[in-house]
PDB file of N, CA, C and O in Angstrom:
ATOM      1  N   MET A   1     110.432 128.306 122.959  1.00  0.00           N
ATOM      2  CA  MET A   1     110.707 127.303 121.941  1.00  0.00           C
ATOM      3  C   MET A   1     110.657 127.966 120.570  1.00  0.00           C
ATOM      4  O   MET A   1     109.686 128.648 120.242  1.00  0.00           O
ATOM      5  N   ASN A   2     111.680 127.771 119.787  1.00  0.00           N
ATOM      6  CA  ASN A   2     111.730 128.360 118.454  1.00  0.00           C
ATOM      7  C   ASN A   2     110.991 127.475 117.465  1.00  0.00           C
ATOM      8  O   ASN A   2     111.142 126.254 117.466  1.00  0.00           O
ATOM      9  N   PHE A   3     110.192 128.111 116.624  1.00  0.00           N
ATOM     10  CA  PHE A   3     109.482 127.395 115.566  1.00  0.00           C
ATOM     11  C   PHE A   3     110.210 127.654 114.258  1.00  0.00           C
ATOM     12  O   PHE A   3     110.383 128.800 113.843  1.00  0.00           O
ATOM     13  N   ASN A   4     110.628 126.592 113.628  1.00  0.00           N
ATOM     14  CA  ASN A   4     111.370 126.704 112.383  1.00  0.00           C
ATOM     15  C   ASN A   4     110.644 125.882 111.324  1.00  0.00           C
ATOM     16  O   ASN A   4     110.512 124.666 111.463  1.00  0.00           O
ATOM     17  N   ILE A   5     110.177 126.533 110.280  1.00  0.00           N
ATOM     18  CA  ILE A   5     109.424 125.844 109.231  1.00  0.00           C
ATOM     19  C   ILE A   5     110.299 124.841 108.491  1.00  0.00           C
ATOM     20  O   ILE A   5     109.806 123.822 108.007  1.00  0.00           O
ATOM     21  N   HIS A   6     111.587 125.122 108.402  1.00  0.00           N
ATOM     22  CA  HIS A   6     112.508 124.203 107.714  1.00  0.00           C
ATOM     23  C   HIS A   6     112.649 122.887 108.489  1.00  0.00           C
ATOM     24  O   HIS A   6     112.678 121.814 107.887  1.00  0.00           O
ATOM     25  N   SER A   7     112.734 122.967 109.798  1.00  0.00           N
ATOM     26  CA  SER A   7     112.829 121.734 110.596  1.00  0.00           C
ATOM     27  C   SER A   7     111.529 120.947 110.543  1.00  0.00           C
ATOM     28  O   SER A   7     111.552 119.716 110.559  1.00  0.00           O
ATOM     29  N   LEU A   8     110.396 121.639 110.478  1.00  0.00           N
ATOM     30  CA  LEU A   8     109.104 120.951 110.332  1.00  0.00           C
ATOM     31  C   LEU A   8     109.030 120.228 108.992  1.00  0.00           C
ATOM     32  O   LEU A   8     108.542 119.100 108.916  1.00  0.00           O
ATOM     33  N   HIS A   9     109.515 120.879 107.935  1.00  0.00           N
ATOM     34  CA  HIS A   9     109.547 120.256 106.611  1.00  0.00           C
ATOM     35  C   HIS A   9     110.448 119.022 106.604  1.00  0.00           C
ATOM     36  O   HIS A   9     110.080 117.987 106.049  1.00  0.00           O
ATOM     37  N   ASN A  10     111.620 119.130 107.213  1.00  0.00           N
ATOM     38  CA  ASN A  10     112.538 117.984 107.274  1.00  0.00           C
ATOM     39  C   ASN A  10     111.934 116.827 108.058  1.00  0.00           C
ATOM     40  O   ASN A  10     112.109 115.667 107.686  1.00  0.00           O
ATOM     41  N   TRP A  11     111.226 117.133 109.140  1.00  0.00           N
ATOM     42  CA  TRP A  11     110.574 116.091 109.938  1.00  0.00           C
ATOM     43  C   TRP A  11     109.497 115.392 109.121  1.00  0.00           C
ATOM     44  O   TRP A  11     109.426 114.163 109.109  1.00  0.00           O
ATOM     45  N   TYR A  12     108.665 116.161 108.443  1.00  0.00           N
ATOM     46  CA  TYR A  12     107.590 115.609 107.601  1.00  0.00           C
ATOM     47  C   TYR A  12     108.179 114.751 106.484  1.00  0.00           C
ATOM     48  O   TYR A  12     107.684 113.659 106.203  1.00  0.00           O
ATOM     49  N   ARG A  13     109.228 115.248 105.859  1.00  0.00           N
ATOM     50  CA  ARG A  13     109.871 114.526 104.760  1.00  0.00           C
ATOM     51  C   ARG A  13     110.494 113.216 105.232  1.00  0.00           C
ATOM     52  O   ARG A  13     110.376 112.194 104.556  1.00  0.00           O
ATOM     53  N   SER A  14     111.155 113.241 106.389  1.00  0.00           N
ATOM     54  CA  SER A  14     111.780 112.018 106.896  1.00  0.00           C
ATOM     55  C   SER A  14     110.727 110.978 107.267  1.00  0.00           C
ATOM     56  O   SER A  14     110.953 109.781 107.087  1.00  0.00           O
ATOM     57  N   LEU A  15     109.593 111.413 107.777  1.00  0.00           N
ATOM     58  CA  LEU A  15     108.519 110.461 108.073  1.00  0.00           C
ATOM     59  C   LEU A  15     107.958 109.843 106.802  1.00  0.00           C
ATOM     60  O   LEU A  15     107.662 108.649 106.775  1.00  0.00           O
ATOM     61  N   LEU A  16     107.808 110.636 105.753  1.00  0.00           N
ATOM     62  CA  LEU A  16     107.302 110.099 104.491  1.00  0.00           C
ATOM     63  C   LEU A  16     108.289 109.156 103.821  1.00  0.00           C
ATOM     64  O   LEU A  16     107.874 108.235 103.117  1.00  0.00           O
ATOM     65  N   GLN A  17     109.565 109.362 104.020  1.00  0.00           N
ATOM     66  CA  GLN A  17     110.561 108.487 103.408  1.00  0.00           C
ATOM     67  C   GLN A  17     110.748 107.192 104.184  1.00  0.00           C
ATOM     68  O   GLN A  17     111.321 106.236 103.661  1.00  0.00           O
ATOM     69  N   ASN A  18     110.277 107.147 105.410  1.00  0.00           N
ATOM     70  CA  ASN A  18     110.369 105.936 106.217  1.00  0.00           C
ATOM     71  C   ASN A  18     109.183 105.033 105.882  1.00  0.00           C
ATOM     72  O   ASN A  18     108.041 105.424 106.120  1.00  0.00           O
ATOM     73  N   PRO A  19     109.421 103.833 105.335  1.00  0.00           N
ATOM     74  CA  PRO A  19     108.311 102.962 104.936  1.00  0.00           C
ATOM     75  C   PRO A  19     107.398 102.576 106.102  1.00  0.00           C
ATOM     76  O   PRO A  19     106.227 102.258 105.892  1.00  0.00           O
ATOM     77  N   LYS A  20     107.916 102.601 107.304  1.00  0.00           N
ATOM     78  CA  LYS A  20     107.113 102.213 108.465  1.00  0.00           C
ATOM     79  C   LYS A  20     106.008 103.229 108.752  1.00  0.00           C
ATOM     80  O   LYS A  20     104.918 102.851 109.182  1.00  0.00           O
ATOM     81  N   TYR A  21     106.278 104.510 108.519  1.00  0.00           N
ATOM     82  CA  TYR A  21     105.328 105.570 108.849  1.00  0.00           C
ATOM     83  C   TYR A  21     104.675 106.229 107.646  1.00  0.00           C
ATOM     84  O   TYR A  21     103.796 107.075 107.811  1.00  0.00           O
ATOM     85  N   ARG A  22     105.085 105.861 106.443  1.00  0.00           N
ATOM     86  CA  ARG A  22     104.639 106.563 105.235  1.00  0.00           C
ATOM     87  C   ARG A  22     103.129 106.644 105.122  1.00  0.00           C
ATOM     88  O   ARG A  22     102.587 107.736 104.954  1.00  0.00           O
ATOM     89  N   TRP A  23     102.438 105.523 105.208  1.00  0.00           N
ATOM     90  CA  TRP A  23     100.986 105.536 104.999  1.00  0.00           C
ATOM     91  C   TRP A  23     100.253 106.216 106.146  1.00  0.00           C
ATOM     92  O   TRP A  23      99.166 106.759 105.949  1.00  0.00           O
ATOM     93  N   TRP A  24     100.830 106.192 107.332  1.00  0.00           N
ATOM     94  CA  TRP A  24     100.224 106.918 108.454  1.00  0.00           C
ATOM     95  C   TRP A  24     100.282 108.418 108.207  1.00  0.00           C
ATOM     96  O   TRP A  24      99.321 109.131 108.495  1.00  0.00           O
ATOM     97  N   VAL A  25     101.389 108.898 107.682  1.00  0.00           N
ATOM     98  CA  VAL A  25     101.538 110.329 107.417  1.00  0.00           C
ATOM     99  C   VAL A  25     100.627 110.758 106.272  1.00  0.00           C
ATOM    100  O   VAL A  25     100.020 111.827 106.331  1.00  0.00           O
ATOM    101  N   VAL A  26     100.528 109.939 105.238  1.00  0.00           N
ATOM    102  CA  VAL A  26      99.629 110.254 104.122  1.00  0.00           C
ATOM    103  C   VAL A  26      98.185 110.310 104.624  1.00  0.00           C
ATOM    104  O   VAL A  26      97.444 111.235 104.289  1.00  0.00           O
ATOM    105  N   ALA A  27      97.790 109.327 105.420  1.00  0.00           N
ATOM    106  CA  ALA A  27      96.420 109.305 105.953  1.00  0.00           C
ATOM    107  C   ALA A  27      96.160 110.501 106.866  1.00  0.00           C
ATOM    108  O   ALA A  27      95.099 111.119 106.788  1.00  0.00           O
ATOM    109  N   ALA A  28      97.107 110.826 107.718  1.00  0.00           N
ATOM    110  CA  ALA A  28      96.941 111.975 108.618  1.00  0.00           C
ATOM    111  C   ALA A  28      96.861 113.280 107.826  1.00  0.00           C
ATOM    112  O   ALA A  28      96.105 114.179 108.193  1.00  0.00           O
ATOM    113  N   SER A  29      97.626 113.391 106.755  1.00  0.00           N
ATOM    114  CA  SER A  29      97.579 114.598 105.932  1.00  0.00           C
ATOM    115  C   SER A  29      96.219 114.745 105.255  1.00  0.00           C
ATOM    116  O   SER A  29      95.662 115.842 105.204  1.00  0.00           O
ATOM    117  N   VAL A  30      95.692 113.657 104.744  1.00  0.00           N
ATOM    118  CA  VAL A  30      94.377 113.698 104.093  1.00  0.00           C
ATOM    119  C   VAL A  30      93.286 114.027 105.110  1.00  0.00           C
ATOM    120  O   VAL A  30      92.379 114.807 104.819  1.00  0.00           O
ATOM    121  N   VAL A  31      93.372 113.434 106.301  1.00  0.00           N
ATOM    122  CA  VAL A  31      92.393 113.734 107.349  1.00  0.00           C
ATOM    123  C   VAL A  31      92.472 115.213 107.732  1.00  0.00           C
ATOM    124  O   VAL A  31      91.440 115.855 107.926  1.00  0.00           O
ATOM    125  N   TYR A  32      93.666 115.751 107.840  1.00  0.00           N
ATOM    126  CA  TYR A  32      93.825 117.167 108.161  1.00  0.00           C
ATOM    127  C   TYR A  32      93.204 118.048 107.085  1.00  0.00           C
ATOM    128  O   TYR A  32      92.587 119.068 107.393  1.00  0.00           O
ATOM    129  N   LEU A  33      93.366 117.655 105.821  1.00  0.00           N
ATOM    130  CA  LEU A  33      92.846 118.469 104.728  1.00  0.00           C
ATOM    131  C   LEU A  33      91.320 118.483 104.695  1.00  0.00           C
ATOM    132  O   LEU A  33      90.728 119.513 104.371  1.00  0.00           O
ATOM    133  N   VAL A  34      90.675 117.373 105.021  1.00  0.00           N
ATOM    134  CA  VAL A  34      89.210 117.327 104.970  1.00  0.00           C
ATOM    135  C   VAL A  34      88.574 117.718 106.296  1.00  0.00           C
ATOM    136  O   VAL A  34      87.362 117.927 106.357  1.00  0.00           O
ATOM    137  N   SER A  35      89.357 117.818 107.343  1.00  0.00           N
ATOM    138  CA  SER A  35      88.847 118.169 108.661  1.00  0.00           C
ATOM    139  C   SER A  35      88.511 119.661 108.735  1.00  0.00           C
ATOM    140  O   SER A  35      89.227 120.489 108.171  1.00  0.00           O
ATOM    141  N   PRO A  36      87.435 119.998 109.423  1.00  0.00           N
ATOM    142  CA  PRO A  36      87.116 121.418 109.596  1.00  0.00           C
ATOM    143  C   PRO A  36      88.023 122.106 110.621  1.00  0.00           C
ATOM    144  O   PRO A  36      88.015 123.332 110.728  1.00  0.00           O
ATOM    145  N   ILE A  37      88.795 121.332 111.368  1.00  0.00           N
ATOM    146  CA  ILE A  37      89.694 121.892 112.370  1.00  0.00           C
ATOM    147  C   ILE A  37      91.071 122.077 111.732  1.00  0.00           C
ATOM    148  O   ILE A  37      91.699 121.104 111.313  1.00  0.00           O
ATOM    149  N   ASP A  38      91.537 123.315 111.661  1.00  0.00           N
ATOM    150  CA  ASP A  38      92.823 123.650 111.045  1.00  0.00           C
ATOM    151  C   ASP A  38      93.630 124.528 111.983  1.00  0.00           C
ATOM    152  O   ASP A  38      93.108 125.067 112.959  1.00  0.00           O
ATOM    153  N   LEU A  39      94.914 124.664 111.670  1.00  0.00           N
ATOM    154  CA  LEU A  39      95.742 125.628 112.402  1.00  0.00           C
ATOM    155  C   LEU A  39      95.249 127.046 112.138  1.00  0.00           C
ATOM    156  O   LEU A  39      95.152 127.864 113.053  1.00  0.00           O
ATOM    157  N   VAL A  40      94.943 127.321 110.882  1.00  0.00           N
ATOM    158  CA  VAL A  40      94.379 128.608 110.492  1.00  0.00           C
ATOM    159  C   VAL A  40      92.993 128.315 109.927  1.00  0.00           C
ATOM    160  O   VAL A  40      92.889 127.592 108.935  1.00  0.00           O
ATOM    161  N   PRO A  41      91.925 128.847 110.519  1.00  0.00           N
ATOM    162  CA  PRO A  41      90.565 128.534 110.058  1.00  0.00           C
ATOM    163  C   PRO A  41      90.348 128.907 108.590  1.00  0.00           C
ATOM    164  O   PRO A  41      90.854 129.923 108.115  1.00  0.00           O
ATOM    165  N   ASP A  42      89.588 128.068 107.883  1.00  0.00           N
ATOM    166  CA  ASP A  42      89.373 128.261 106.454  1.00  0.00           C
ATOM    167  C   ASP A  42      88.468 129.445 106.135  1.00  0.00           C
ATOM    168  O   ASP A  42      88.446 129.900 104.991  1.00  0.00           O
ATOM    169  N   PHE A  43      87.728 129.955 107.102  1.00  0.00           N
ATOM    170  CA  PHE A  43      86.841 131.082 106.796  1.00  0.00           C
ATOM    171  C   PHE A  43      87.588 132.398 106.645  1.00  0.00           C
ATOM    172  O   PHE A  43      87.013 133.381 106.178  1.00  0.00           O
ATOM    173  N   LEU A  44      88.857 132.433 107.029  1.00  0.00           N
ATOM    174  CA  LEU A  44      89.670 133.617 106.774  1.00  0.00           C
ATOM    175  C   LEU A  44      90.004 133.654 105.286  1.00  0.00           C
ATOM    176  O   LEU A  44      90.427 132.638 104.735  1.00  0.00           O
ATOM    177  N   PRO A  45      89.828 134.793 104.621  1.00  0.00           N
ATOM    178  CA  PRO A  45      89.882 134.842 103.153  1.00  0.00           C
ATOM    179  C   PRO A  45      91.131 134.228 102.518  1.00  0.00           C
ATOM    180  O   PRO A  45      90.995 133.348 101.668  1.00  0.00           O
ATOM    181  N   PHE A  46      92.304 134.643 102.882  1.00  0.00           N
ATOM    182  CA  PHE A  46      93.502 134.135 102.222  1.00  0.00           C
ATOM    183  C   PHE A  46      94.297 133.193 103.122  1.00  0.00           C
ATOM    184  O   PHE A  46      94.765 132.143 102.683  1.00  0.00           O
ATOM    185  N   ALA A  47      94.440 133.579 104.370  1.00  0.00           N
ATOM    186  CA  ALA A  47      95.285 132.840 105.305  1.00  0.00           C
ATOM    187  C   ALA A  47      94.744 131.441 105.575  1.00  0.00           C
ATOM    188  O   ALA A  47      95.513 130.526 105.870  1.00  0.00           O
ATOM    189  N   GLY A  48      93.440 131.269 105.479  1.00  0.00           N
ATOM    190  CA  GLY A  48      92.847 129.964 105.756  1.00  0.00           C
ATOM    191  C   GLY A  48      93.242 128.882 104.761  1.00  0.00           C
ATOM    192  O   GLY A  48      93.243 127.696 105.090  1.00  0.00           O
ATOM    193  N   LEU A  49      93.572 129.290 103.560  1.00  0.00           N
ATOM    194  CA  LEU A  49      93.946 128.317 102.537  1.00  0.00           C
ATOM    195  C   LEU A  49      95.451 128.043 102.492  1.00  0.00           C
ATOM    196  O   LEU A  49      95.889 127.080 101.863  1.00  0.00           O
ATOM    197  N   VAL A  50      96.229 128.876 103.149  1.00  0.00           N
ATOM    198  CA  VAL A  50      97.687 128.748 103.089  1.00  0.00           C
ATOM    199  C   VAL A  50      98.148 127.437 103.714  1.00  0.00           C
ATOM    200  O   VAL A  50      98.962 126.734 103.115  1.00  0.00           O
ATOM    201  N   ASP A  51      97.651 127.086 104.901  1.00  0.00           N
ATOM    202  CA  ASP A  51      98.114 125.852 105.541  1.00  0.00           C
ATOM    203  C   ASP A  51      97.694 124.619 104.750  1.00  0.00           C
ATOM    204  O   ASP A  51      98.452 123.654 104.652  1.00  0.00           O
ATOM    205  N   ASP A  52      96.474 124.649 104.178  1.00  0.00           N
ATOM    206  CA  ASP A  52      96.035 123.515 103.356  1.00  0.00           C
ATOM    207  C   ASP A  52      96.881 123.390 102.091  1.00  0.00           C
ATOM    208  O   ASP A  52      97.233 122.284 101.681  1.00  0.00           O
ATOM    209  N   THR A  53      97.200 124.510 101.483  1.00  0.00           N
ATOM    210  CA  THR A  53      98.024 124.493 100.272  1.00  0.00           C
ATOM    211  C   THR A  53      99.425 123.970 100.565  1.00  0.00           C
ATOM    212  O   THR A  53      99.989 123.223  99.767  1.00  0.00           O
ATOM    213  N   LEU A  54      99.981 124.356 101.695  1.00  0.00           N
ATOM    214  CA  LEU A  54     101.308 123.864 102.076  1.00  0.00           C
ATOM    215  C   LEU A  54     101.304 122.357 102.296  1.00  0.00           C
ATOM    216  O   LEU A  54     102.215 121.660 101.850  1.00  0.00           O
ATOM    217  N   ILE A  55     100.286 121.854 102.980  1.00  0.00           N
ATOM    218  CA  ILE A  55     100.200 120.414 103.229  1.00  0.00           C
ATOM    219  C   ILE A  55     100.039 119.654 101.913  1.00  0.00           C
ATOM    220  O   ILE A  55     100.686 118.627 101.707  1.00  0.00           O
ATOM    221  N   ILE A  56      99.184 120.152 101.028  1.00  0.00           N
ATOM    222  CA  ILE A  56      98.978 119.476  99.734  1.00  0.00           C
ATOM    223  C   ILE A  56     100.276 119.466  98.928  1.00  0.00           C
ATOM    224  O   ILE A  56     100.658 118.431  98.382  1.00  0.00           O
ATOM    225  N   SER A  57     100.957 120.615  98.852  1.00  0.00           N
ATOM    226  CA  SER A  57     102.176 120.674  98.044  1.00  0.00           C
ATOM    227  C   SER A  57     103.280 119.797  98.625  1.00  0.00           C
ATOM    228  O   SER A  57     103.987 119.122  97.876  1.00  0.00           O
ATOM    229  N   LEU A  58     103.440 119.796  99.943  1.00  0.00           N
ATOM    230  CA  LEU A  58     104.438 118.914 100.568  1.00  0.00           C
ATOM    231  C   LEU A  58     104.104 117.446 100.337  1.00  0.00           C
ATOM    232  O   LEU A  58     104.981 116.648 100.008  1.00  0.00           O
ATOM    233  N   LEU A  59     102.849 117.099 100.508  1.00  0.00           N
ATOM    234  CA  LEU A  59     102.434 115.708 100.347  1.00  0.00           C
ATOM    235  C   LEU A  59     102.668 115.224  98.917  1.00  0.00           C
ATOM    236  O   LEU A  59     103.233 114.151  98.707  1.00  0.00           O
ATOM    237  N   VAL A  60     102.239 116.008  97.946  1.00  0.00           N
ATOM    238  CA  VAL A  60     102.397 115.607  96.542  1.00  0.00           C
ATOM    239  C   VAL A  60     103.880 115.538  96.167  1.00  0.00           C
ATOM    240  O   VAL A  60     104.305 114.586  95.513  1.00  0.00           O
ATOM    241  N   ALA A  61     104.660 116.524  96.568  1.00  0.00           N
ATOM    242  CA  ALA A  61     106.083 116.545  96.214  1.00  0.00           C
ATOM    243  C   ALA A  61     106.834 115.369  96.828  1.00  0.00           C
ATOM    244  O   ALA A  61     107.639 114.727  96.154  1.00  0.00           O
ATOM    245  N   GLU A  62     106.577 115.088  98.089  1.00  0.00           N
ATOM    246  CA  GLU A  62     107.321 114.018  98.758  1.00  0.00           C
ATOM    247  C   GLU A  62     106.872 112.632  98.302  1.00  0.00           C
ATOM    248  O   GLU A  62     107.706 111.738  98.157  1.00  0.00           O
ATOM    249  N   VAL A  63     105.585 112.438  98.074  1.00  0.00           N
ATOM    250  CA  VAL A  63     105.120 111.136  97.571  1.00  0.00           C
ATOM    251  C   VAL A  63     105.648 110.910  96.158  1.00  0.00           C
ATOM    252  O   VAL A  63     106.014 109.789  95.806  1.00  0.00           O
ATOM    253  N   ALA A  64     105.692 111.966  95.346  1.00  0.00           N
ATOM    254  CA  ALA A  64     106.261 111.836  94.000  1.00  0.00           C
ATOM    255  C   ALA A  64     107.746 111.485  94.067  1.00  0.00           C
ATOM    256  O   ALA A  64     108.224 110.679  93.269  1.00  0.00           O
ATOM    257  N   GLN A  65     108.473 112.074  94.998  1.00  0.00           N
ATOM    258  CA  GLN A  65     109.900 111.770  95.150  1.00  0.00           C
ATOM    259  C   GLN A  65     110.108 110.323  95.598  1.00  0.00           C
ATOM    260  O   GLN A  65     111.007 109.643  95.105  1.00  0.00           O
ATOM    261  N   VAL A  66     109.288 109.858  96.522  1.00  0.00           N
ATOM    262  CA  VAL A  66     109.391 108.474  96.990  1.00  0.00           C
ATOM    263  C   VAL A  66     109.093 107.516  95.836  1.00  0.00           C
ATOM    264  O   VAL A  66     109.792 106.517  95.662  1.00  0.00           O
ATOM    265  N   ALA A  67     108.053 107.817  95.044  1.00  0.00           N
ATOM    266  CA  ALA A  67     107.703 106.961  93.902  1.00  0.00           C
ATOM    267  C   ALA A  67     108.823 106.965  92.863  1.00  0.00           C
ATOM    268  O   ALA A  67     109.146 105.923  92.292  1.00  0.00           O
ATOM    269  N   LYS A  68     109.411 108.125  92.618  1.00  0.00           N
ATOM    270  CA  LYS A  68     110.515 108.227  91.656  1.00  0.00           C
ATOM    271  C   LYS A  68     111.707 107.394  92.105  1.00  0.00           C
ATOM    272  O   LYS A  68     112.297 106.671  91.303  1.00  0.00           O
ATOM    273  N   ASN A  69     112.064 107.491  93.379  1.00  0.00           N
ATOM    274  CA  ASN A  69     113.191 106.714  93.901  1.00  0.00           C
ATOM    275  C   ASN A  69     112.916 105.219  93.812  1.00  0.00           C
ATOM    276  O   ASN A  69     113.811 104.437  93.493  1.00  0.00           O
ATOM    277  N   LYS A  70     111.683 104.826  94.094  1.00  0.00           N
ATOM    278  CA  LYS A  70     111.331 103.407  94.035  1.00  0.00           C
ATOM    279  C   LYS A  70     111.403 102.891  92.600  1.00  0.00           C
ATOM    280  O   LYS A  70     111.911 101.796  92.359  1.00  0.00           O
ATOM    281  N   LEU A  71     110.898 103.672  91.649  1.00  0.00           N
ATOM    282  CA  LEU A  71     110.960 103.261  90.245  1.00  0.00           C
ATOM    283  C   LEU A  71     112.394 103.193  89.742  1.00  0.00           C
ATOM    284  O   LEU A  71     112.743 102.296  88.976  1.00  0.00           O
ATOM    285  N   GLN A  72     113.226 104.137  90.169  1.00  0.00           N
ATOM    286  CA  GLN A  72     114.625 104.112  89.754  1.00  0.00           C
ATOM    287  C   GLN A  72     115.352 102.908  90.324  1.00  0.00           C
ATOM    288  O   GLN A  72     116.176 102.304  89.638  1.00  0.00           O
ATOM    289  N   SER A  73     115.065 102.551  91.556  1.00  0.00           N
ATOM    290  CA  SER A  73     115.732 101.386  92.147  1.00  0.00           C
ATOM    291  C   SER A  73     115.277 100.103  91.466  1.00  0.00           C
ATOM    292  O   SER A  73     116.080  99.187  91.285  1.00  0.00           O
ATOM    293  N   GLN A  74     114.011 100.018  91.089  1.00  0.00           N
ATOM    294  CA  GLN A  74     113.532  98.842  90.363  1.00  0.00           C
ATOM    295  C   GLN A  74     114.147  98.776  88.979  1.00  0.00           C
ATOM    296  O   GLN A  74     114.490  97.695  88.500  1.00  0.00           O
ATOM    297  N   SER A  75     114.291  99.927  88.331  1.00  0.00           N
ATOM    298  CA  SER A  75     114.891  99.980  87.005  1.00  0.00           C
ATOM    299  C   SER A  75     116.359  99.573  87.067  1.00  0.00           C
ATOM    300  O   SER A  75     116.830  98.821  86.214  1.00  0.00           O
ATOM    301  N   ASN A  76     117.080 100.065  88.067  1.00  0.00           N
ATOM    302  CA  ASN A  76     118.487  99.699  88.220  1.00  0.00           C
ATOM    303  C   ASN A  76     118.644  98.217  88.505  1.00  0.00           C
ATOM    304  O   ASN A  76     119.575  97.582  88.009  1.00  0.00           O
ATOM    305  N   ARG A  77     117.748  97.665  89.293  1.00  0.00           N
ATOM    306  CA  ARG A  77     117.820  96.246  89.622  1.00  0.00           C
ATOM    307  C   ARG A  77     117.563  95.385  88.384  1.00  0.00           C
ATOM    308  O   ARG A  77     118.228  94.366  88.193  1.00  0.00           O
ATOM    309  N   SER A  78     116.604  95.784  87.541  1.00  0.00           N
ATOM    310  CA  SER A  78     116.311  94.990  86.352  1.00  0.00           C
ATOM    311  C   SER A  78     117.442  95.080  85.335  1.00  0.00           C
ATOM    312  O   SER A  78     117.706  94.100  84.639  1.00  0.00           O
ATOM    313  N   THR A  79     118.123  96.225  85.223  1.00  0.00           N
ATOM    314  CA  THR A  79     119.243  96.318  84.287  1.00  0.00           C
ATOM    315  C   THR A  79     120.428  95.500  84.780  1.00  0.00           C
ATOM    316  O   THR A  79     121.175  94.957  83.966  1.00  0.00           O
ATOM    317  N   VAL A  80     120.618  95.398  86.083  1.00  0.00           N
ATOM    318  CA  VAL A  80     121.688  94.561  86.625  1.00  0.00           C
ATOM    319  C   VAL A  80     121.385  93.098  86.332  1.00  0.00           C
ATOM    320  O   VAL A  80     122.283  92.343  85.960  1.00  0.00           O
ATOM    321  N   ASP A  81     120.138  92.692  86.494  1.00  0.00           N
ATOM    322  CA  ASP A  81     119.759  91.308  86.201  1.00  0.00           C
ATOM    323  C   ASP A  81     119.982  90.979  84.728  1.00  0.00           C
ATOM    324  O   ASP A  81     120.467  89.895  84.402  1.00  0.00           O
ATOM    325  N   LYS A  82     119.634  91.902  83.840  1.00  0.00           N
ATOM    326  CA  LYS A  82     119.828  91.674  82.410  1.00  0.00           C
ATOM    327  C   LYS A  82     121.310  91.614  82.072  1.00  0.00           C
ATOM    328  O   LYS A  82     121.717  90.810  81.233  1.00  0.00           O
ATOM    329  N   ALA A  83     122.116  92.445  82.705  1.00  0.00           N
ATOM    330  CA  ALA A  83     123.555  92.438  82.448  1.00  0.00           C
ATOM    331  C   ALA A  83     124.172  91.117  82.892  1.00  0.00           C
ATOM    332  O   ALA A  83     125.086  90.616  82.238  1.00  0.00           O
ATOM    333  N   ASP A  84     123.689  90.548  83.986  1.00  0.00           N
ATOM    334  CA  ASP A  84     124.210  89.261  84.442  1.00  0.00           C
ATOM    335  C   ASP A  84     123.891  88.162  83.442  1.00  0.00           C
ATOM    336  O   ASP A  84     124.708  87.267  83.227  1.00  0.00           O
ATOM    337  N   LEU A  85     122.717  88.216  82.828  1.00  0.00           N
ATOM    338  CA  LEU A  85     122.339  87.185  81.871  1.00  0.00           C
ATOM    339  C   LEU A  85     123.119  87.297  80.571  1.00  0.00           C
ATOM    340  O   LEU A  85     123.435  86.272  79.967  1.00  0.00           O
ATOM    341  N   THR A  86     123.433  88.473  80.130  1.00  0.00           N
ATOM    342  CA  THR A  86     124.132  88.631  78.850  1.00  0.00           C
ATOM    343  C   THR A  86     125.600  88.266  78.958  1.00  0.00           C
ATOM    344  O   THR A  86     126.232  88.020  77.930  1.00  0.00           O
ATOM    345  N   GLY A  87     126.170  88.218  80.145  1.00  0.00           N
ATOM    346  CA  GLY A  87     127.573  87.901  80.315  1.00  0.00           C
ATOM    347  C   GLY A  87     127.857  86.404  80.368  1.00  0.00           C
ATOM    348  O   GLY A  87     129.019  86.004  80.435  1.00  0.00           O
ATOM    349  N   GLN A  88     126.819  85.571  80.339  1.00  0.00           N
ATOM    350  CA  GLN A  88     127.015  84.129  80.432  1.00  0.00           C
ATOM    351  C   GLN A  88     127.442  83.552  79.079  1.00  0.00           C
ATOM    352  O   GLN A  88     126.963  83.969  78.024  1.00  0.00           O
ATOM    353  N   VAL A  89     128.346  82.590  79.142  1.00  0.00           N
ATOM    354  CA  VAL A  89     128.811  81.904  77.943  1.00  0.00           C
ATOM    355  C   VAL A  89     128.250  80.489  77.983  1.00  0.00           C
ATOM    356  O   VAL A  89     128.404  79.771  78.971  1.00  0.00           O
ATOM    357  N   ILE A  90     127.596  80.103  76.888  1.00  0.00           N
ATOM    358  CA  ILE A  90     127.023  78.760  76.814  1.00  0.00           C
ATOM    359  C   ILE A  90     127.872  77.943  75.850  1.00  0.00           C
ATOM    360  O   ILE A  90     128.074  78.333  74.700  1.00  0.00           O
ATOM    361  N   ASP A  91     128.363  76.813  76.324  1.00  0.00           N
ATOM    362  CA  ASP A  91     129.172  75.940  75.492  1.00  0.00           C
ATOM    363  C   ASP A  91     128.271  74.895  74.863  1.00  0.00           C
ATOM    364  O   ASP A  91     127.663  74.086  75.564  1.00  0.00           O
ATOM    365  N   VAL A  92     128.186  74.912  73.560  1.00  0.00           N
ATOM    366  CA  VAL A  92     127.321  73.974  72.840  1.00  0.00           C
ATOM    367  C   VAL A  92     128.207  72.911  72.192  1.00  0.00           C
ATOM    368  O   VAL A  92     129.101  73.236  71.411  1.00  0.00           O
ATOM    369  N   GLN A  93     127.956  71.646  72.516  1.00  0.00           N
ATOM    370  CA  GLN A  93     128.682  70.532  71.956  1.00  0.00           C
ATOM    371  C   GLN A  93     127.791  69.790  70.945  1.00  0.00           C
ATOM    372  O   GLN A  93     126.592  69.625  71.171  1.00  0.00           O
ATOM    373  N   PRO A  94     128.371  69.359  69.861  1.00  0.00           N
ATOM    374  CA  PRO A  94     127.552  68.591  68.885  1.00  0.00           C
ATOM    375  C   PRO A  94     127.156  67.230  69.443  1.00  0.00           C
ATOM    376  O   PRO A  94     127.891  66.624  70.223  1.00  0.00           O
ATOM    377  N   ILE A  95     125.995  66.768  69.035  1.00  0.00           N
ATOM    378  CA  ILE A  95     125.502  65.452  69.463  1.00  0.00           C
ATOM    379  C   ILE A  95     126.174  64.382  68.629  1.00  0.00           C
ATOM    380  O   ILE A  95     126.214  64.513  67.406  1.00  0.00           O
ATOM    381  N   ARG A  96     126.716  63.303  69.246  1.00  0.00           N
ATOM    382  CA  ARG A  96     127.391  62.221  68.501  1.00  0.00           C
ATOM    383  C   ARG A  96     126.623  60.960  68.559  1.00  0.00           C
ATOM    384  O   ARG A  96     127.044  59.954  67.989  1.00  0.00           O
TER     385      ARG A  96
END
């Protein structure tokens, strides 16, 4: 079986972008970071921190991207709503 870091990254990213699994992946990532059980043990001088650093950087980057996309979609929706309101014509008749 071939191990490809790019496919692992794409899998992690797709899970974070899916609202159904997002919080499960965030929770699992945090549990992995605080857990003493790692793929590479932390007592190794340099290599032990590499897997934790990769998980932290992926988690922060992908959560920031999801938040950015959500804010942009909310911003676009509010500008569309404002544009709909400004296009209305109100006919005012004098009172007799």
